N, C-alpha and C positions, 0 to 999 in steps of 0.2 A: 390865723390862716396857716402860718408856718407850723404850728402845733398839729393842726389837722393833716397837713401834708406829710409830716413825719410819721404820724400814726398810720396813714395809708401805706407809706413805704415799708414800715415795719410789718404791717399785715401781709403785704405782698411777699416779702422775704420769707416770713413764716409759712405762708401757703406754698411757696415754691419748695422750701425745705421739706415740708411734710410730703408733698407730691413726689419728690426725688427719693425720700426714704422708703415710701411704699412701692415705688417703681423698681428700684434696684435691690436685689436680694443682698442681705448682709453677708459679708465675707470675713471669715476668720482671719485676723492679722497674721496668724501662723501660716496661712495658705498663700500669702501674697507672693512668696518666692517659689512656689511649687510650679513645675512645668505643666503646660497645657498639653494633654494627650487626647487622641481620638479613641473613643470607646465604642464597642458594638457588641451585640448579642449574637451567638451562633444562629444561623438561619436554618430553619427546618424546611426541607424541600424534597419532593419526590423526584428522583433522578434515575437514570440508567448509568451504572458504572461501566467504564470502558477500560480495556487493556490496549495499549498502543505499541506498535512494532514498526520498524523500518524495513524497507525492502526495495526491490526494483522490478520494473515491468519487463516482461519477456514475451516475444512472439510465440504464438501457439505452435507455429511451424517455421523452421528456418532451413532452407534447402540451398545447397551450393549446386550451381548448374555447370556441369562439365561436358566436354565433347566425348562422344562414345566411339567416334571414328576419327582417324587422322586425315588432315587435308587442309587446303587453303580456305580461309574464311572469305566467303563471297559477298554476304549480305547480312545486315542487322535490321531486324523488323520491329523494333520497339524504341521508345524514347525513355531515357533514364528517369527512373522514379515513377513511371506510370503503373496503373493497375492492369494486371494481365489475367486472363482466364486460364484454367487448366487446359493443357494440350495446345495452347496458342503457340504458333511458330515464332521463335525468337531469333535464331541464327540459321543461315544457309551456308553449308560447306559445299565446295565445288563437287557436284555429283557425277561428273563425267567418268572418272575412274570406276565408280561403283556401278554405273550403267553398263560399262564394258565388261566388268566382272560378272554382272548379272547375265548378259548375253552369252558369255562363255559358259557359265554354269548351266544355262538352259540347253545349250548345244550338247554339253556333256551328258545331261540327263536323257536327252532324246537318243543319243548314241548308246548309252548304257541300257536303255529300255529295249532298243531293237536287238542288241546282242543277247540280252536275257531271253527275249522271246524266241530267238533263233536257237539258243541252247536248249530250251525246253522242248522244242520240236525235235531236235536231233537226239534228245535223251531217249525217246521212244524207239529209235532205230539203233540204239547202242553206239552211235557215233560219238556221243558225249557221255561222260560219266556224271554221276550225281555230284561228285566233288567239283567238277568244272561248272556245273549249273549253280552250285552254292557260291562259287567264287564270283560268277557274273551277277548273282543276286546281291552279293556284298558290294560289288562295284556300282551297281545301280543305286543302292541305298546311300553309298558315300556321295555319289553325284547329286542325289536328291538333297542330302544334308548341306552340301556346298551351295546348292541353289537357294535353299532357305536362308543360309548365312548371307548370301549375296543380296537377297531381298531385304534382309534386316539391315545390312550396312547401308543400302540405298535409302532405306527409311530413316536411319540415324543421321544421314547427311542433313536432315532438317532437325535442328535442336529445338525441342518444345518445352513449354513451361510444365514442370512436374506437379505444381499446385497452383491454385488461384491465390493471388495476393499482390503486394507491391514489390516491384522489381527494383534492384539497385542499379548502379551505373554499370555500363559495359566495361570490362577490364581488358579488352583487346579490340583493336581496330580491324576493319575489313582489309583483306589483303595479306594478313599474317597467317603463318602456318600454325595450326593448332594440333595438339597431340591428344589422341583419344585412347580408348581402351580401358582396362581395369587396373592399370598400374598407378603408382603414387605420383607419377610425372604427368598425369593428364592435365590439360590446360583448364584452369578455372575461368569461366566466361563471365559469370555474374552470380548474384544471389537473389532469391525470392523469399519473402516472409509473408506469413498470414498473421494479421494483427487485429482481426475482428472475428471473434472475441480475442481478448488479450489476457495473458497470465500475469499474476503478481506473486513473486516468491518471497517468503520471509521465514524467520526462525523464531521459535518460542522456547522458553526455558523449561527444564524438567519440573520446576516448582509450579509453573502455570499449567502444565499438562496435567499434573495431579489435581490441581484445583478444578479444572474443567471436568475431570472424570469422577470427582467425589459426589456423593449423594447430597442433593439439596434437601435438607430435612424439612424445610418449610413447604415445599411442593411435592416431595416424595418422588421427584423425577431425577434421572441421571443426567447430569450436565456433561455432554460430550462435545469435543471439538470436531468430531467427524460429521459427515453429512453436509447438507446444504445450509450451513450456518451463515447468516448474513454478516457482511463486513462493509466498511466504508473506507475510502482512501482520499487523501488530499495531496496535492503536489506542493513543491517548495514555495511557490508564489501564491498559494491559496490559503485563506484563513479558516475555511470550514471544510468539513469532509463531504464533498458533493458527489463523489463517484461511488456508486453502490454496486456491490457484487456479492458473490457467495463463495464459500470454500468448497472446492471440488476434489482436493487430494491432500492426504496426510501421509508422509513417508512411513515406511513400515518398521523403522527402528531409529533410536536416538543415537546421534553421533557421539561416540565415546570420548573423542578428543575435546569436544566443546560442550557436551551435555545438553545439546539443543536438538529440536526436532524440526525438520523442514516442512513447511505447509505451503500450499498453493491456493490462491483465490483466482476466480475468473470474472472478468468484467466485459460487458458489452462495449464496443468501441466503434460505433457506426461512422463517426466523424473523424476518426483517427486522431483524436485529441490526446490520447495516451500513446506515447511513443516507446517502443522497446528500448530498454536501457535507462529510462527515466527513473530517478529516485522518488520514492513516495513514503508517506506515513499512513499506516493502516490502523484502524481501531476496530475492536471486536467487543461486543457486550460480554462483560464478565459475569453478570447475573441479571435477573429480571428487575424491572423498575421497583424501587422501594424508597422509603422515607429515610433521610439522613440529616445530620447536622453539618453545615458548611461554615468554614471560616476562611478569610483571605490567606493566601500563601505567605504574604509579608508579615502576618501576625505570628508566625511560627519561628521560634528560636531553637538552636541546637546546644545541648549541654552534654558534651562527650558523645555517647551513643544514644542519648535520649532526646525526644522532642518535647518542648515546653511552650506554653503560652503564659502571658501575664494577666491574671485576673485583678480587678479592682474591687475591694470590699466596700461596705456601707460607709466606712470612714475615709474613703478615697485613698486607701493604702494599697500599694502593689503587692501581689502575692503570686509566686510561681505555681504553675499547675502542670504536672506531667500529663501528656496526652498520647494516645495511640492513634495514628493517622491512617487514612486510606488513600486512594489514588487522587490525582488532580482532576478537577472538573472544570471544563471549558477554559483550561489554561490558566485559571486564576484562583479558583476556590478549592480548598483542600477538604476532603471528607474526614470527619472526626469519628473514629470508632468508639473511643471511650475517653473519659477524663473531663468532659464538660457536659452541662445540660443547657437547655434552651434559655434559661434565665440568667446565666452567668454573663457578667460584663468583662470583656477582655480588651486589652490594648490592641487597637486595630492596626496602627502603624506607628512608626517612630520608636522602635524598640531600643535604639541607641540612647534615648533620653531617660529610660526607666531602669530601675533595679529593684530587687525585693526590699520591702520596707519603706520605699519612697512614697511620700504623699504627693498626689498630683491634682491638677485641676482638670476634670473630665469634660470632653466635648463629645456629645452623643451623636452617633451616626445611625440613621434609619435606612433600612434596606427595603426596596420595593420588591414586588413579586417577580420581576424579571432580573433581579440581582443588581439593580442600579442603586447606588448609595446617594444619600442626601445628608449634608451636615446640619446638625441642630444643636444650638448651645444648650447644655445641660446645667442644672444647678450644681453648686460645688459639692453638695452631698444630698443624699436622699432625705436626711433628717431636716436639713434646712429648707428643702423644697416643700416639705410638709407644713412648714410654718406659715 
């Protein structure tokens, strides 16, 4: 009985050993101390490459409202920050002095008109000379000009909105004396801005300007930054470029001190979500959508002025590979211009653990179509996986 039980135990142990042997791939003892690294292949994807710039929003119109006549401020007819229409009355300056001046000017015109009429009648009797008639004509014209001026000053006693837009706060209270006229000492009453649509100003380098203007050999079209080129902007607290606009102005010369060209884009702003003065990041398509190879930004190392990645060969040995890179895609993926192909396996992360000639234990990473990664344990080498 004991002998049969021993045979059963031995059989079970051998069965478990065989199962474990075929379940676990064999590992070379030399590889036991090798670091585990994550490997991945460059991802082939059709993307639109973007150039990104920083800039600020600015109102399409910004107007300072000054008094055009002097007097005591009598009334304020708006609330700070409200939207006002063009020619809407904003301030009332005491109009009584201007009404008196208007009445005086009208009386002077009536008198000058009568004297001129009398002079013309007496001219035919030689009682008045032509020179006297001319003088009274001049007096009439002067009186009429003074009347027009008086009418204008009375009209200017109502300060109106020069444009439609959002008004700022009032800078002076009712009851104060305001100074008008065309001098530099005129009283600033408030400001009005037009912010729908709204401008976004940024600057681009001379190198980028040349790139946009070069001939695209694949399409045979001139890539130009001018015209209604579409652009997108995101604010500091936004993760994606959700505001869409177009370029509507390019400056006529490059700034010699900075080597940059100022560009303006315009955005619809019906809800006033974009405020003048806000900082933003703009992106503009550098070229048409095309297929590229992508690798994660963290897979790139720098060797002096060169960019390199670490490939792993069939023997799981690390090899450096110089690469030429393009722009960053979606803030994480770097475009590879040359130096890699789609079948290369590169160290995905943990570059501090590897060096050229080091043998590693790879852990393969698979990338889905939407650039999401999933870890997958890979065999120690392709040769052993084939066994």
